[in-house]
N, C-alpha and C positions, 0 to 999 in steps of 0.2 A: 698552400703554396707559399714559399718564402718570398717576402716582398723584395723587389729590387728598387733601389734609388739611384740617382745620378749626381755625381760631383763634377762641377764645371769650374775650371780655373779661368774661363774666358780667355783662351790663348790668343796671342797676337803673333801669327806666323810672319816670317820674314817677308817684307814687301807689303804688309797690310798695316792697318791702323786700329787703335782701340775702338773707333766707331764701327769698323768692320767686325771686330770681335763681339761687340754688343748685339749687332744685327744677327750674327751667327748664333750667339747664345740664345736669343729669343726664338729663333727658328728651331734650334735643337730642343728647347723646352716645349715648344708646341708639338713637336714630333714625339717627345718623351711622354707627354700627356696622353697622346693617342696610343702609344705603345704600352701604356699601363704602368709606367714607373710611379712609385709611391711619392717620392720627394725629388726636388731639384735644388741642390745646395750649391752655394758659391763661397769661395774662400778669400779671406783677407791676406793679401801680400802687398808689400810696398817696395818701391824703387826697383821693380823688375819690369823691364820693357817688354817681356814676353807674356805678362799676365795683366789683364785689364781691370780686375775686380777689386781694386784697392778700396774704393768707396762702396763697400759691400752692401750696406743697407740701401743705397741708391739703386744699385743694380738689381737687388731683390725686388724693389718696387717696380722696376722696368719689366722684369720677368713675370711677376705676379699680375701686372696689368694686362699683359698679353696672353695670359692663360686663364683657364676657368676653374679647374678642379684640382690640379696637382698641388701638393704642398710645396712651398718655396721657403728656403731658409739659408742659414749660414753654416758652412762647414770648414772653418768657423770664423767667428769674430774673435780676434786676439784681445781678450779682455784687459790685459795689462797696458794696452795702448790707450785705454779709454776710461773715463769716469763711469762707474756703473749707472748713475742717473742718466747720462747721455744715451747709453745703449738702451736703457729702459724706455726712454722717450722715443728713440728711433723705432724700436720694435713694437712699442705700444702704438705708434702711428701706423706702422705696417699692419698690425693686427686689427686696427680699427678700419683701415681701408679694405683689408682682405680677410674678413673674419673666418676663423677656423682653418686658415691655410698657412700660417707662418710658424716656422721653427727657429729657435735660437740655439745654435751650437756654439760652444765656447772653448777656446784654447788658451793656454798660458804662455805660449811662445810669442816672440815679437812678430813673426812672419816677415822678417827682414834681417838686415845686418845691424850691428850695434850702433854704427854711426847714424843710420836712418832711424833706428829706434829712439835714439836720443833726440833727433829732430822732431819725431812724433810726440814725445812725452816731455821733452825739456830736461828731465832728470830720470834716472833709471833705478834709484835706490828703492828697494822694497817692493817693486812692481810685481815681480813673479811671486815673491814671498807672501804678498797680501792676497794672492789669487783666491784661496778658500773664503776669506772674509768678503772679498768683492763679489763672489758668486752668491753668497748668502744675502748680501745687501741687495743685489740685483733681484733675487727672488722676492724679497720683501716689497720692492717697488711694484711687482706684478700681482702681489696678493691683495686681498680686500683691505682697504685702508682702515685703520683703527683710530679711535678717538684720541686726540692729542698728537697725532702724527704730523710733524711740522713740515716734512719734505715728502712730496708725492710726485710720481711720474704722471704727467698730464700731456697726452694720454698714456695709459699704461696700467694705472692702478685698477685692480680688480679684473684684469684681462687674462691673467693666468697663462701667459705665453709659455708654451712648452720649452723647457731648457734642457739641453743635452750637454754632457761633458765629452770633449774630444781629447785624445792623447795618444802618445806612442810609448808610454812608460807605465810603471806601476803607480805613480803619483796620482794621475787622474783617475785610474781604475779604483784606487782606494777612496778617493774623494767622492766619486760618483756613487760608490757603494754606501759610504757613510751618509750621504745626502738623499739616497734613494732616487737617483736620477738615471735616465738611460745613458748608455756609454757607447761611444763610437771610437774604434781603434784605427789609427792611421797606418795600417799595414801596407798600403799601396806604395809607401816610400820608406817606412821604418818598421820592418817586420819582426825585428829581433825578439821583442817581448810579447808578441801577440798571444800565444797560448797561455803564458804565465799571467799576463794582465787579465785575460778573460777568467782564468781560474780564481784569481784574487777577487775580482769584481763579484763573481757569483758567490764565492764563499763568504765574503764580508758584507754582502748586500743587506741593508736594513729597509724594510718597507716604509713608504712615506705616503703622504696624501697625494703625491704625484704618481707614484708607481708602486704597485703591490709586490711585484717580483722582478728580477733582473731582466733587462732588455738590452742586448748587445748587437751593435752593427759593426760590420767588418768591411774595410776598404780594399778594393782590388782593381788593378789595371786590367782592362779587357781590350785587346786589339784583335778584331775579328774581320775577316774578309772571305771572299769566295774561295781562295786558295791559301794554304799555309804560307807559301812563299810571299804572297802579297801582304799578309798580316805581319810577317816578320819584317818586311820592308817598311811598313807603316810604323812599326815599333821603334825603328832607328831614330825617329825624331825625338822621342822621349829619352832614349839612351844618350843621344848627343846633348840634349838639354842638361842631363845630369852631369855629363863630362864637363860641360862649360861651367856649371855651378862649381864643381870641384876645382876647376882651374882658375876660378875667380873671374871668369869672363861671361857672366850671364848675358843673355840677349833675347831677341825674338825667337820664337819656335822655329828651328831649322827644318828645311825640307828633308824628306827621307833620302837615304843613300844606299847604294849597293854594298859598300864596304866602309866601316868606321875606322878612322885613324886614331887608335888608342893604344896605350901601353898595356902590358899584361896586368899591372897593378890597377890601372884605371878600369879595365874591363871587369876584373874581379870585384872591385868596389861597387860599380854600377850594377852588376848582376846580383850582388848581395842586397843592395838597397831595393831593387826591383824584383826581388824573389817572389813577391805576391802579385804575379802577373800571369794572365792567361792569354796566349797568343796563338791564333790559328783559325780554322774553320769553325762552323757552328758545332760540329761534333767534338772538336778539340775543346771549345769553350764549355760545352755541356760537361765533358769529363773533368776539366779543370775546376769548374765551379762546384760540381758535385763533391769532388775531393775536399775542397776548401770548406764547404758546408759540413761535411762529415767530420773534419778535423776540429772545427771551431764550434760546431753547434750554434752558429750565428742565428739570431732572430731575423736579421735583415742584412743584405749586402748593399754596399754603395759602390757603384761602378764608375770608373773614371778613365779617360783616354785623352792624351795630348796628341792629336792627329793633325797633320799639316793641312790636308785638303778637307774642306768642310763636307763635301759630299761623301767622301770616304769615312769621315767621322760619323755622319748620320747613319751610314750603312753599318758601321761597327756596332753602334748602340742598338740598331734595329735587330741585328743578328743576336746580340746579347739578350734582347727581350724574347726572341724566339727560343733561345736556349733555356731561359727561365721557364717558359711555358712547357718545354719538353721535359724539364726536370720533374714537373708534376708536384703533387702534395708531399710535404715532409713526411718521412717514415718514422 
């Protein structure tokens, strides 16, 4: 059976607070653990009032402390925002506190706008360009220390924290292949290069001490409910959120609406970005996810959903877990 994992942006709906978001994230993680999800990942975003997981490592610790078996990690840490040693120490600390349960997914985007990125890093020159070297440096901090090594991650050294590369283009696919790392594609918001990136990753993959053969995870939005109409209604929150981003007016996650006020161009753009979405009943979800698995031959799916009402969000992920079970073993 193909594993399902869960990506949580720790949404802050209109009228709520980040504290509410963290409580809801922990509750969702505890449910996800019972429903058999493989991993629970959180994403680094900054200067976005609708997303609470900016201090990603801190939130990972909160979730891991409140769960028992599910793997918890980042989807992802935006490495250009940080010195590799700092991330090694943070995730070395998490891996020491929660042995065998921590994943480190890495991205090379800023996770924010350029002004905020500058506030995070002070200067932007060379940050994305140095990403491959930074990944290799970070891996060295997690490796067994060698004689004469002057800089060590404490904790971190010798813990071999699993590193993933995340991306929405061919760059990260090629880098993951060259380094022999697992690869996660952000098709839930940037589907254009999904099949090409997977093809490149698998064709160019070089076995490593970490991974002997390619392992690809694919992101998908799943909005599930008892009826298709209800699922489509829930989906309008994410659609509105994307419109607001395109208009330069991001904010808290909006409540669902019966009808969206958008132009034809806005609708086309949002539908294109969210093409990798499955919306409907459990039967609809089963059919949509089976099609995605057949197209991509993914080794794992990571499911996400920005749903305004917490109980509806729980129910959507529960239905997705039932759909996973109904899909049965990979053929």
